[in-house]
VOGU-3710 file (C-alpha; in Angstrom, 3 decimals, decimal comma):
1> mkstieqlsp> -19,772/-26,388/-22,308  -16,962/-28,587/-21,002  -13,797/-27,435/-19,261  -10,759/-29,143/-17,760  -7,830/-27,841/-15,713  -4,114/-28,462/-16,172  -1,899/-27,443/-13,248  1,181/-25,967/-14,916  2,792/-24,911/-11,625  1,636/-24,188/-8,071
11> trvrinvevp> 0,651/-20,701/-9,267  -0,428/-21,194/-12,890  -3,096/-23,255/-14,664  -4,290/-23,885/-18,190  -8,062/-24,085/-18,603  -9,167/-26,090/-21,660  -12,662/-25,141/-22,813  -14,943/-26,708/-25,433  -18,214/-24,977/-26,365  -20,716/-26,906/-28,554
21> faelepdfqr> -21,825/-24,939/-31,600  -25,438/-25,229/-30,456  -24,598/-23,116/-27,388  -23,316/-20,382/-29,690  -26,500/-20,214/-31,779  -28,053/-17,451/-29,585  -24,819/-15,451/-29,965  -25,019/-15,793/-33,756  -28,664/-14,733/-33,818  -27,845/-11,679/-31,704
31> ayrelakqvr> -24,910/-10,797/-33,982  -27,143/-11,078/-37,063  -29,784/-8,831/-35,493  -27,238/-6,167/-34,525  -25,616/-6,256/-37,957  -28,969/-6,070/-39,740  -29,771/-2,859/-37,844  -26,532/-1,254/-39,015  -26,689/-2,015/-42,772  -29,155/-1,322/-45,540
41> lpgfrpgkap> -29,755/-3,931/-48,250  -31,952/-3,175/-51,279  -35,473/-4,521/-50,860  -35,287/-4,972/-47,090  -36,303/-2,713/-44,251  -33,623/-1,873/-41,628  -33,142/-4,844/-39,314  -34,975/-7,285/-41,614  -32,162/-8,499/-43,887  -31,880/-12,346/-43,902
51> akllearfgr> -28,847/-14,015/-42,326  -27,832/-15,598/-45,650  -27,564/-12,212/-47,334  -25,599/-10,799/-44,409  -23,182/-13,729/-44,628  -22,829/-13,196/-48,359  -22,204/-9,488/-47,866  -19,744/-9,620/-44,969  -18,506/-13,203/-45,013  -19,303/-16,000/-42,599
61> ealldqvvne> -15,764/-15,980/-41,181  -16,031/-12,337/-40,168  -19,292/-13,027/-38,352  -17,756/-16,100/-36,739  -14,797/-14,019/-35,493  -17,166/-11,438/-34,022  -19,249/-14,070/-32,225  -16,181/-15,837/-30,847  -14,551/-12,613/-29,613  -17,756/-11,577/-27,859
71> alparygqav> -18,341/-15,055/-26,397  -14,851/-15,662/-24,995  -15,037/-13,460/-21,842  -18,309/-15,017/-20,651  -17,206/-18,585/-21,454  -13,884/-18,021/-19,724  -15,679/-16,625/-16,664  -17,993/-19,646/-16,609  -15,019/-22,016/-16,803  -13,332/-20,212/-13,889
81> vesevqplgq> -16,447/-20,600/-11,736  -16,817/-24,273/-12,619  -13,143/-25,039/-11,966  -13,146/-23,148/-8,628  -9,741/-21,577/-9,285  -8,934/-18,065/-8,071  -7,320/-16,145/-10,951  -4,716/-13,451/-10,402  -4,527/-11,037/-13,294  -5,662/-11,399/-16,891
91> peievtkkey> -5,563/-14,719/-18,801  -3,644/-15,504/-21,963  -6,326/-16,939/-24,266  -5,633/-18,963/-27,407  -8,421/-20,178/-29,704  -7,476/-23,697/-30,851  -10,581/-24,575/-32,896  -12,986/-22,222/-34,630  -15,122/-23,495/-37,501  -18,696/-22,665/-38,392
101> gqelaftaev> -21,033/-25,469/-37,357  -18,453/-27,100/-35,078  -17,472/-26,713/-31,451  -15,393/-23,762/-30,304  -12,237/-24,728/-28,405  -9,831/-22,439/-26,582  -7,269/-22,483/-23,793  -6,710/-19,881/-21,094  -3,482/-19,724/-19,107  -3,672/-17,624/-15,972
111> dvrpkielpd> -1,888/-17,148/-12,651  -3,922/-18,393/-9,697  -3,709/-18,235/-5,943  -1,566/-21,137/-4,767  -2,781/-23,639/-2,200  -1,169/-22,712/1,113  -0,980/-25,055/4,094  -1,474/-22,954/7,219  -0,138/-23,842/10,687  -2,090/-24,076/13,933
121> lgaltisvdp> -2,614/-20,415/14,806  -3,120/-21,214/18,476  0,432/-22,534/18,654  1,980/-19,288/17,420  4,109/-17,307/19,870  4,974/-13,663/19,226  7,477/-11,573/21,178  7,855/-7,798/20,825  9,470/-4,908/22,671  7,766/-3,746/25,883
131> vevsdddvda> 6,074/-0,362/26,180  8,279/1,873/28,309  7,733/5,591/28,904  10,763/7,399/30,297  11,046/10,840/31,855  12,965/11,877/28,738  9,934/10,960/26,612  7,703/13,151/28,776  10,254/15,982/28,745  10,340/15,876/24,937
141> eleslrarfg> 6,544/16,167/24,736  6,526/19,006/27,246  9,264/20,787/25,272  7,202/20,434/22,091  4,166/21,888/23,858  6,209/24,806/25,197  7,495/25,477/21,675  3,898/25,797/20,419  3,323/28,545/22,968  6,702/30,199/22,484
151> tltgvdrpva> 7,243/33,686/21,063  9,766/34,809/18,446  11,970/37,773/19,290  14,496/39,503/17,037  18,151/39,290/18,143  21,266/41,275/17,236  23,825/38,475/16,972  24,972/35,796/14,504  22,761/32,806/13,695  22,749/29,963/16,228
161> dgdfvsidls> 21,196/26,515/16,192  17,454/26,690/16,875  17,026/30,237/15,539  14,328/31,217/13,066  15,721/33,062/10,078  14,440/34,744/6,944  16,760/33,977/4,026  17,268/34,450/0,301  18,447/31,453/-1,721  19,837/31,038/-5,237
171> atidgeevpg> 21,610/28,202/-7,050  23,961/27,997/-10,023  25,508/25,171/-12,041  28,678/25,983/-13,969  27,987/29,664/-13,349  24,487/29,521/-14,838  21,499/30,278/-12,596  19,199/27,288/-12,086  15,586/28,171/-13,048  13,127/27,736/-10,193
181> asaeglshev> 15,882/27,322/-7,596  15,750/30,870/-6,198  13,639/32,155/-3,316  13,406/35,360/-1,283  12,168/35,847/2,265  12,120/32,130/2,975  11,448/31,226/6,634  13,577/28,462/8,115  14,261/26,932/11,521  18,003/26,398/11,820
191> gsgrliagld> 18,815/22,799/12,674  15,535/21,366/11,374  17,130/19,989/8,200  13,917/20,680/6,303  15,383/22,426/3,284  18,664/21,779/1,489  21,349/19,491/2,878  24,215/21,635/4,161  22,070/24,754/4,639  22,008/24,630/8,435
201> daliglsvde> 25,795/24,359/8,667  26,175/27,266/6,238  23,849/29,497/8,278  25,560/29,049/11,652  27,613/32,158/12,463  26,171/34,434/9,767  24,850/37,879/10,694  22,072/39,834/8,974  22,906/40,686/5,321  25,852/38,276/5,317
211> sreftaqlaa> 26,054/35,495/2,716  27,749/32,147/2,305  28,045/29,654/-0,542  28,057/25,877/-0,277  27,655/22,861/-2,566  24,423/20,872/-2,453  22,633/18,301/-4,581  19,363/19,518/-6,080  16,374/17,354/-5,173  13,838/18,441/-7,817
221> gehagqdaqv> 13,477/20,023/-11,230  15,315/19,273/-14,436  18,655/19,346/-12,600  17,559/16,893/-9,868  20,508/14,883/-8,579  23,110/17,377/-9,832  25,488/19,337/-7,600  24,919/23,101/-7,517  26,552/26,104/-5,878  23,974/27,463/-3,445
231> kvtvksikqr> 24,169/30,994/-2,058  22,282/31,869/1,134  21,825/35,400/2,510  20,432/36,071/5,988  17,734/38,790/6,108  16,596/38,489/9,745  17,302/36,419/12,872  14,843/35,556/15,638  15,047/33,288/18,634  12,184/31,481/20,269
241> elpepddefa> 11,529/32,244/23,923  9,721/29,446/25,741  7,340/29,837/28,694  8,468/28,399/32,010  7,149/24,843/32,630  5,142/25,750/35,734  1,528/25,642/36,937  0,755/28,871/35,095  1,880/27,294/31,829  -0,169/24,139/32,536
251> qlasefdtid> -3,294/26,292/32,912  -2,464/28,174/29,691  -1,736/25,130/27,549  -4,213/22,564/28,917  -7,232/21,901/31,092  -4,975/21,008/34,037  -4,191/23,212/37,028  -0,689/21,987/37,810  2,404/21,062/35,837  2,444/17,640/37,530
261> elrsnlrdqv> -1,050/16,886/36,224  0,002/18,007/32,751  3,094/15,791/32,846  0,960/12,840/33,938  -1,370/13,421/30,996  1,569/13,700/28,602  2,904/10,409/29,965  -0,463/8,767/29,184  -0,381/10,211/25,656  3,115/8,878/25,031
271> arvkraqqad> 2,047/5,481/26,353  -0,902/5,378/23,920  1,373/6,224/20,999  3,862/3,556/22,045  1,083/0,972/22,437  -0,021/1,780/18,880  3,580/1,342/17,712  3,733/-1,930/19,615  0,527/-3,044/17,871  2,198/-2,410/14,498
281> qirnaaldtl> 5,173/-4,432/15,685  2,826/-7,246/16,726  1,154/-7,262/13,293  4,486/-7,422/11,506  5,858/-10,050/13,887  2,744/-12,211/13,451  3,038/-12,034/9,687  6,799/-12,648/9,710  6,342/-15,643/12,027  3,768/-17,144/9,676
291> leqvdvplpe> 5,957/-16,531/6,625  8,792/-18,415/8,327  6,521/-21,439/8,802  4,596/-21,409/5,524  5,683/-22,011/1,938  4,080/-19,410/-0,336  4,741/-20,064/-4,056  5,044/-16,840/-6,025  3,218/-16,170/-9,320  5,988/-14,614/-11,385
301> aivqaqydst> 3,661/-12,542/-13,587  2,133/-10,849/-10,525  5,555/-10,144/-9,030  6,713/-8,747/-12,366  3,643/-6,503/-12,619  4,299/-5,067/-9,155  7,988/-4,603/-9,968  7,152/-2,852/-13,254  4,661/-0,581/-11,473  7,289/0,538/-8,946
311> ihgalhgldh> 9,896/1,201/-11,634  7,332/3,093/-13,717  6,345/5,188/-10,687  9,964/6,104/-9,991  10,501/7,167/-13,597  7,175/8,993/-13,782  8,257/11,257/-10,929  11,345/12,153/-12,967  9,584/12,822/-16,293  10,507/9,292/-17,479
321> deakleeala> 14,112/10,421/-17,788  16,482/7,479/-17,226  19,433/9,822/-16,715  17,629/11,649/-13,899  16,865/8,335/-12,213  20,524/7,354/-12,399  21,509/10,707/-10,846  18,894/10,442/-8,096  20,064/6,920/-7,244  23,674/8,062/-7,213
331> gqgktreefe> 22,681/10,690/-4,666  21,415/7,848/-2,454  24,608/5,883/-2,971  22,858/3,234/-5,091  23,396/1,818/-8,546  20,550/1,054/-10,951  21,224/-2,658/-10,454  20,941/-2,330/-6,661  17,703/-0,352/-6,996  16,190/-2,963/-9,312
341> setrtaaetd> 17,277/-5,805/-7,018  15,750/-4,085/-3,968  12,565/-3,363/-5,917  12,176/-7,004/-6,981  12,794/-8,262/-3,441  10,188/-5,816/-2,122  7,703/-6,938/-4,799  8,228/-10,600/-3,906  7,767/-9,884/-0,197  4,627/-7,835/-0,796
351> vrrqllldal> 3,014/-10,463/-3,047  3,949/-13,260/-0,633  2,333/-11,365/2,259  -0,838/-10,635/0,294  -1,242/-14,269/-0,770  -0,720/-15,497/2,790  -3,210/-13,013/4,234  -5,789/-13,873/1,568  -5,383/-17,573/2,370  -5,822/-16,785/6,071
361> adqlevqvgq> -8,942/-14,735/5,375  -10,404/-17,602/3,345  -9,642/-20,228/5,987  -10,941/-18,045/8,817  -13,987/-17,048/6,725  -13,338/-13,377/7,425  -16,311/-11,151/6,615  -15,889/-7,425/5,975  -18,771/-5,421/7,397  -19,987/-1,962/6,466
371> ddlterlvat> -18,576/-0,597/9,726  -15,132/-1,982/8,849  -15,115/-0,198/5,487  -16,491/3,021/6,971  -13,804/3,031/9,666  -11,089/2,637/7,020  -12,616/5,359/4,825  -12,744/7,809/7,729  -9,177/7,035/8,851  -7,774/7,316/5,317
381> srqygiepqq> -9,655/10,537/4,563  -8,167/12,100/7,712  -4,672/11,220/6,507  -5,298/13,069/3,235  -7,246/15,925/4,837  -10,401/15,365/2,780  -14,000/14,388/3,491  -14,853/10,646/3,524  -17,434/11,114/0,746  -14,805/12,821/-1,408
391> llgylqennq> -12,427/9,903/-0,899  -15,215/7,422/-1,632  -15,974/9,190/-4,897  -12,318/9,077/-5,917  -12,061/5,365/-5,105  -15,191/4,593/-7,103  -14,066/6,635/-10,117  -10,679/4,904/-10,167  -12,018/1,419/-9,371  -10,006/1,322/-6,136
401> lpamfadvrr> -12,760/0,158/-3,780  -11,989/-3,552/-4,359  -8,362/-2,903/-3,351  -9,484/-1,165/-0,146  -11,917/-4,019/0,564  -9,112/-6,577/0,128  -6,787/-4,577/2,385  -9,418/-4,304/5,133  -10,080/-8,051/4,870  -6,375/-8,797/5,236
411> glaiaevvra> -6,206/-6,539/8,290  -9,095/-8,417/9,893  -7,356/-11,710/9,123  -4,113/-10,715/10,842  -6,144/-9,454/13,821  -7,622/-12,947/14,204  -4,129/-14,420/14,033  -2,982/-12,117/16,848  -6,018/-12,987/18,968  -5,284/-16,700/18,555
421> atvtdtdgnt> -1,547/-16,423/19,283  0,354/-16,037/22,536  1,813/-12,520/22,596  4,458/-11,458/25,118  7,078/-8,756/25,408  10,784/-9,509/25,592  10,555/-9,356/29,397  8,146/-12,304/29,324  5,007/-10,326/30,215  1,766/-11,271/28,458
431> idtdeffgkr> 0,430/-8,396/26,334  -3,266/-7,545/26,316  -4,043/-7,091/22,608  -7,735/-6,195/23,007  -7,185/-2,439/22,548  -6,019/-2,722/18,943  -7,124/-6,193/17,845  -10,446/-6,641/19,632  -11,584/-9,344/21,996  -11,866/-12,962/21,003
441> seaedaeaed> -15,368/-14,160/20,253  -17,036/-16,893/22,322  -16,424/-19,317/19,464  -12,707/-18,476/19,438  -12,509/-18,904/23,221  -14,261/-22,273/22,990  -11,910/-23,399/20,229  -8,893/-22,322/22,296  -10,208/-24,287/25,284  -10,639/-27,370/23,082
451> vdevaetdas> -7,044/-27,040/21,890  -5,822/-26,739/25,489  -7,816/-29,832/26,504  -6,382/-31,849/23,628  -2,866/-30,717/24,548  -3,396/-31,675/28,196  -4,785/-35,078/27,169  -1,810/-35,733/24,902  0,557/-34,752/27,695  -1,200/-37,134/30,130
461> ddeae> -1,018/-39,970/27,607  2,703/-39,343/27,115  3,281/-39,479/30,883  1,270/-42,729/31,148  3,416/-44,330/28,473
//
């Protein structure tokens, strides 16, 4: 078999393949054997009919078509391996020559990963916000903890912000009740904004058994995106009484004896959360910095596929009803054109990031270990509240393990970028990235020292000149 490559663009190639007829002989023999098992010809036992009779019965062209169709995937795969291209998506295959006794010729056009020139990672500088924990941050955490240990007590007064109420809800459009939009005995924290927009304002000042109507846009159901008249009736009102933030509360709510010790622990917790947020900021900043310095050609077919998937997902959630999508977008203050433009921009950004990270992983020879995959499985299963084995089974059934593998590999690649770069906060302080990105290996340290030595030598040479 012979194959050649034509570079149609930085992200697309045409593979020209020629397969000598002699290489297809085993495929023909296999096709004859399979066909002979399936048909009965007078005078011959099953599976023993001669090839000539089979050709006469079914036609040589039909057998040739079958052999070619079965041979194409393997021959295409072989050509990809020999050409060392990295396909993205499925190829468009065209058979250009197909005659019995002669070579088979076909072309395959496919999107491929573009060649990306990467910068010196050791020269990257990344600046992010510093981690700062204020007294207000600690107070907010303490308030949240007190709320968990608070008690609800009934009150004989109108509804106020922060109260817990039991309510009945109903909705109508043009005087007709909306199916599925009614509820009785619904619990709600006033001011939380967790239910319908406008509900909290409507509740303030109502007493038990009093009602109020207001206009709100429905978020779900067949009338999603439409304005409805919503009626709310208060059935009960309770206020939350919080325990005093003293030593007694610290002993009740934690393993600490004093409120000062509890506050110190809460400060540490807030700091850990903010360091994790800073780590996310570092990842994004590292990637954005690279994207500013690197040209990443985009394969249009891959961008289009991601765009189509997002649009399909949006419509699927609305029963594939275009009118409902228009109404939902109108509720967000967007037009269909704006939504499509934002979706395409997001698809381009996502594909560009993936291609860059894959190129980084290749250059850095990133290896994904079993521990890396297990850690991701455990973390993801916790997010969904299921067992890791259950998640693994789902991923295997839906062929999603390769996607998780690729995502883990990209994460390891960006971690190496961060370890190689100089990372500071906006105050100029160097940030220790070991907690979230791991320590540099001895090889990485040695490479960094070599880079520093070269830089110092160049500087000395410049001074001498």
